[in-house]
N, C-alpha and C positions, 0 to 999 in steps of 0.2 A: 698369616690371613686367611686361611681354613680356619682354626680356630675364632678368629673373630666373625667370622660367617656364620659359624657352628651358635655360637652364645648368641650373634644376633637373631636366628632363627629361633633357639629356645625359646628367647623371648618375645619374638611375633607370636608364637604359639600360644605360651602363657597370654600372653594380651586377648589371643582371639578366644579361649577358652574361657577367662574371666568375661569376656564380655557377654558370651553365647549365657554364663552363667546368670548376671546381672541382667541380661533383655528375660530371661525365662521367670524370673525370680520378680521383675519389675509386670510383667504379663500378669500374673496372679494375683500381684499386689492390686493393679489396678482393676482387676476382675472383681476385686473385692470378696477374694476365698480366702480367709483367715478362720486358725493359720494357715500354711502353705503346705503343713503336713497331713491337714486333714482331706476331707474328699473334694470334689471337684463338680461332679453331679448335682450342681446347689440350686434348683433351681424353687425347691421348698425352704427360702429362706424363715429365718426368724420371727420375722414382718409377718409374714402371713400365717405361719404356723403357731408362734409361740414356743416350739420346741426349738432344739440345734438345728442351722442352717443343715440342709439333705437334698437327697435325691427323690424328688416324687414317685420315679419309678423305681425304684428299691425299695421304696417304705409303704408309698399311699396304694399306689398301683397292686404290689404283691399282696396285700394284705387282703383286698378286695377279690383277686384269682385266688387266693387260698379258699378264701369261704366259697368263692363259687365252684372250686373244687373238691369241698365236701367238709375241709376243717372246720373245727369250731374257731367262735371269734376268738379266745386265749390262744388257741394255737396258730390260727394266722396271723396273730400280734405277734408271736415269740416268733416263726419265721421271718417276719418283714423287722421286726427289731434285730433282729440277728444279721441278715443281710446289711440292713444300714451300720451296722457297728464294723463289718469290714473297712468301710471306708474312716468311720470316727473314730474307732477303735473304742468307747465307749457312748450308747445312743440310747436314750429314752424316748419311748413313745407316749402317744396320748392315752391317757386315763380311759381306761374302761371301766366297769362298772365300779371296782373299788379301790384301784389304784393301777399306777401306770408301770409295764415292763420297763427295768434298766437290762442291757446286754452289754460286757464286755468281753470283743474279740482281739486277742493278740496276735503278734505273729506274722501278720496279714500287712501293715502298713505300707502302702504304696512307696514309701521313699526308704522301706527296708530290704533287707535280703532276700524276703518274697515277694516285694512288689510287683514282681512282672509274671509271677505266675498266677496271682488271685486279682491282676487288674488289667492284664496285659495278654491273656492265657490264648493262645490257638489253638485250635479246635478242627475235630474233620468232618468229612462229606457227610456222616451222620445225623449232623445239624441242617438246618434249614439255611440255603443259600442266600445271602441278600440280592435283591434283584435288581442288581446298579451297573454299570459298566466296568468292566475290570475285576469285578467279584470269582472268588474262586470259590469251590465248597470245600475244600482243605485249607484253611489261610495259611500250612504253611508253607504253599506255593510262593506266597507274597517273599517269603525271605530263602529261598533256595542259594541265591548265591550272595546272601549276603556275608559279611566279615564275621569268618567264625572268633574272632577274637574282640569283637566289640557285641557286648551283654544285649544293645540295643536292635541289633540288626541281625545276628547269631540266626543260621537255621536252627530247625525244629532239630531236638537230638532222636537216638534211636528209640528212645522212649514216645516216640510221636508227638502232638500236639497235646498240649497244658490243659485245657478245658478238661479232655475227656480222664486224666489223671482224676483230678479232682471231682470228678462225677463217678469215676471208680472207687474212691474212696468214700466220698457221702452215701454213696448205696451198699456199699461194701460190693463192689465187684470183680470180677477176677480182671487181671490185667494192671500197665504198669499206675501208681500210684503216687502221693507225695511221700518223701522220706520223711523221715523223723522229726527232723532238722527245719520241715516245711511245712509242718502240721500246724492247724491254725491252734491258738491255746485260749481256756475259758478264763474267768476272773483268778483263778486261783492258779493259773499256770500251769493247767493242767491239757491234754490235748483234747481237743473234743470228738466225742466217740462218733462214728459214723452211722448212719441209719438214725441219726436224730433228727428232731427238728431244726435244731439249731446247725449243723450239717447241711443239711437240706438250704437252711436261707443264706449259707457262704456259699453254696453251688450256685443258688440262685443270682447271689453278686456277682458271682464270674461271669455265669450267661448274659447279663445283661450288662460287662465291662468287656465283653469280648466280638460283642458287636459295636457297642460303642467309640471301641477305639479302631475297628477294620476299617473309616476310611484311611485314616494316618497310613494305616499299614497298606494301604492300596495305593496310596500319591508318593510314600515317602520309602517304604519300607522299613517301618521306623515303629518299636514298642515303648514308646515313653512320650510326654509332654515335650514341645521345644515352642517358640513363637510362631515358624513359620513351617509350614501353611496353615491355612484357619483350622483345618481337619484334625491338626497336631497340638492346638493350641489350648489352654485349659477354656477358656470360652467357649469352645464348640461344645459344652456342656449346658449352657446358661444362658448365651445366645439365643434368639428365637432360630436363626439362619441355621443353627447346628443340630443339637441330636432330634429336634420337634419341628426341622425345616429341610433343609437338605439332607438331612438323615434321618429322617422319616421313615425310609425302607427299612435301615437297618436297626431300627428303634423298634417298628412292627415285627419284624424276625426274631428279636431280640423274647418281645413276648410273649410270641407264639411259643416259642422254646421255653420260656419261664410257664407257662400254661402247662406244657407237656410234660414236664419234669415233676408239677405238680400233679398231674392226672399218674406219672406210674409212680410216684411214691408211694399212692393212693391203690397201685394195682391196675389202674387204667391205662387206656391207648392213648391219651393224649388228644385225640381229636375233637372237632366243634369247638372251636375257638368261641369263647363268650364273646358278644358285641362291644361287650367294655374294650375291651382292646382296642378297637378299631376307632370307640367314641373319643377316649381319653389321649391316645396320641393325636387325634384332629384337634384339639384345642393346643393352640397356641400361645396363649398366654398362659403364665405360671400359676398365678393366682385362681384363675379360672380351672385350669387343670386337676392343682389339689383340693380345689372346694369340688366338683364332681367326684374325684374320689372317695375323700372324704363323707359328702352326703351318700353316697350309694355303700358304703360301706356301715353308715349310719341305719341305713332302710336292712340290712340284712343283718345286722348285729343287735340291733336293737339298742344302739346306744344313740349318742346327742351331741359329740363333737361339731363347735360352731367355725366354721370360715367367713370371713368376711369380706368380699371384695367389692360391696357396694361403692368406698370410697375413691375407688381406682377409674381412671378414664375412659369413656367410651374408647371399645377394641373391637376389632377384629375376634370370631369366637370359633369357628369351627371348619376348615374347609373340605368341600365335599369332595366326596369320591376318593377319600384316602382310607 
């Protein structure tokens, strides 16, 4: 009798696990994010940009902020393309004067052994705290009672928050860093070197993701995607209610920290965030948001990339006071 019950329990657990996996896969497929091993912040679709579907935050926004921080257009493009390649593995940006930059970043895949490090990193109170109910300055606090045997709920290790490790590596600072097996790799399979534009771009990606996934951490003490609640679903990154809706306070704090990191790389203090951040985040419709960022970059860089949103239906544009 006990043996039969044990077998029945195993079958039930297997069925539950399989159902959850199918539900996650279905959620990814229904949200149009293919292939599922790629990035989720996919509001800048191929239809809008002509590029691989990607995140307007990681690419279009970052390259504008980089230019406003004093980087050249080619440097800004390299930083932003590297950041998006963390999601896509290989990413090609818009054509600049003579060519488009293509970047390959390996060992950072969301479903790989280092996925939780580069996409679901926790951060210390040295970073801006998101102004939302339940938020913590040190996001390790969400996991202090987590199951240490479950990688999605386990508490922080004695090395502390993972985003701090990535910063220490990218800027060659003292303190805990990713291990050799956790380092990002370039197209030749060699570790990306710290204090480079590529390392900076990777760090900026991790900054964006630590805030983008924080609502799920608050709601569920969970470090990955799952169908429910909405804050943990992949659609959080593409639905207007997500990153650029309910999640706007997180997105704003993330953009502020991206700006600060760009300034710090150049030896600045990271203060006086440009108005572009508030304006970009306040645009609710993806195509309008992308076009605004591309048009801004064109003015700064003297480029002429065209994004056409005129065929889209009438829509709300910017929320005031955000």
